[in-house]
C-alpha positions in Angstrom: -13.0 -22.2 -4.1 -15.0 -19.1 -3.4 -13.2 -16.0 -2.2 -14.1 -14.7 1.2 -15.7 -11.2 0.9 -14.3 -8.9 3.7 -15.7 -5.5 4.6 -14.0 -3.1 6.9 -16.1 -0.8 9.2 -13.7 1.9 10.4 -14.5 4.4 13.2 -13.6 5.5 16.7 -16.2 3.3 18.4 -15.7 5.3 21.6 -17.9 3.5 22.6 -19.6 1.1 20.3 -23.4 1.7 20.2 -26.4 -0.4 19.2 -26.5 1.7 16.0 -23.0 0.4 15.2 -24.0 -3.2 16.1 -27.1 -3.0 13.9 -25.0 -1.9 10.9 -22.5 -4.7 11.4 -25.2 -7.3 11.6 -26.8 -6.0 8.4 -23.4 -5.9 6.7 -23.1 -9.6 7.4 -26.1 -10.3 5.2 -23.8 -9.1 2.3 -20.3 -10.0 3.3 -18.7 -13.1 4.8 -16.6 -11.1 7.4 -16.6 -7.7 8.9 -13.6 -6.1 10.5 -14.6 -3.5 13.0 -11.5 -1.3 12.8 -10.7 1.4 15.4 -8.9 4.2 13.6 -6.2 5.6 15.9 -4.3 8.9 15.7 -2.1 9.3 18.7 -1.7 13.1 18.0 -5.5 13.7 18.1 -6.7 11.0 20.4 -8.9 12.3 23.2 -11.0 9.2 23.6 -12.8 8.2 26.8 -11.8 4.6 26.3 -8.3 3.3 25.4 -8.0 1.3 22.2 -7.6 -1.9 24.2 -10.8 -1.2 26.2 -12.7 -0.5 22.9 -11.4 -3.7 21.3 -12.4 -5.7 24.3 -15.9 -4.3 24.3 -16.3 -4.9 20.6 -15.0 -8.5 20.9 -17.4 -9.2 23.7 -20.4 -7.8 21.8 -19.7 -10.0 18.8 -18.2 -13.1 20.4 -21.2 -15.3 19.4 -20.5 -14.6 15.7 -17.1 -16.1 15.8 -14.6 -15.2 13.1 -17.3 -13.5 11.0 -16.8 -10.3 13.0 -13.3 -9.2 14.2 -12.1 -6.2 16.1 -8.9 -4.6 15.2 -7.2 -1.2 15.2 -5.0 0.7 12.8 -3.0 3.8 12.4 -2.4 5.7 9.2 -4.4 5.5 6.0 -7.6 3.4 5.8 -6.8 2.4 2.2 -3.4 0.9 3.3 -5.1 -0.9 6.2 -7.9 -2.3 3.9 -5.3 -3.6 1.5 -3.3 -5.3 4.3 -6.3 -7.2 5.5 -7.7 -8.0 2.1 -10.9 -5.9 2.4 -12.4 -4.6 -0.9 -15.2 -2.6 0.7 -15.4 0.1 3.4 -18.7 0.3 5.2 -20.0 3.7 6.3 -23.2 4.4 8.2 -25.3 7.4 7.4 -27.6 8.7 10.1 -28.8 11.9 8.5 -28.3 13.9 5.4 -25.7 16.0 7.3 -23.4 12.9 7.4 -23.4 12.5 3.7 -21.1 15.4 2.7 -18.3 14.4 5.0 -18.6 10.7 4.1 -18.8 11.4 0.4 -15.5 13.5 0.6 -13.8 10.7 2.5 -15.0 8.1 0.0 -13.8 10.1 -3.0 -10.4 10.7 -1.3 -10.1 6.9 -0.6 -11.1 6.1 -4.2 -8.4 8.5 -5.4 -5.8 6.7 -3.3 -7.0 3.2 -4.2 -9.4 2.8 -7.1 -10.0 -0.8 -6.1 -11.5 0.0 -2.7 -15.2 0.6 -2.8 -17.3 2.5 -0.1 -20.7 1.2 0.7 -23.0 3.6 2.5 -25.7 2.0 4.6 -28.5 3.9 6.2 -28.6 3.5 10.0 -31.6 1.6 11.2 -34.6 3.8 12.1 -34.3 3.0 15.8 -30.7 4.3 15.9 -30.4 7.3 13.5 -30.1 9.8 16.4 -27.4 7.8 18.3 -23.8 8.9 18.4 -21.0 7.8 20.7 -20.4 11.5 21.6 -24.1 11.9 22.6 -24.1 8.7 24.6 -21.0 9.8 26.6 -22.5 13.2 27.2 -25.8 11.8 28.5 -24.1 9.3 30.8 -21.8 12.0 32.1 -24.9 14.0 33.1 -26.5 10.9 34.8 -28.9 9.9 32.0 -30.0 6.4 31.2 -28.6 5.1 27.9 -29.4 1.4 28.5 -31.5 1.3 25.2 -28.6 2.7 23.2 -25.6 0.5 24.1 -25.1 -3.2 25.0 -24.9 -4.1 28.7 -21.1 -4.6 28.7 -20.6 -1.1 27.3 -23.1 0.4 29.7 -21.2 -1.1 32.6 -17.9 0.4 31.3 -19.5 3.8 30.8 -20.9 3.9 34.4 -17.4 2.9 35.7 -15.8 5.8 33.8 -18.3 8.4 35.0 -18.9 7.1 38.6 -16.9 10.0 40.1 
């Protein structure tokens, strides 16, 4: 029986954007399952959305894909989490060359901690290379329209957070 190939896509996803969604869908062309994993650090968390809110938004976005895409959260080292869930590959999106240096450092650190865990860099789709969760939040907070950048359920939650 063939082994299920699982990839983990870690990040803050505060909130998930169409760029993230594009990357997950493209990852499914290569892997059987993708775990969208919210990395948490209680000592440094200044997120707009709680972990539970982010998990809910991610699950709603991918509900039609069934068990092929799962949302989860973890605390601690990514390499330990990946081992626990049986993932052999970490997916990381690259928007611009400026992302590469940081992502490369993280990939090398993870490889040093677990030589069996590979990192796969994927270029963000050309329609999404300028999107970041931070920028989306900033634009919404100033009254801008981000309806092309996030799914409808996320847009609704963003508007609720910034309605004051």
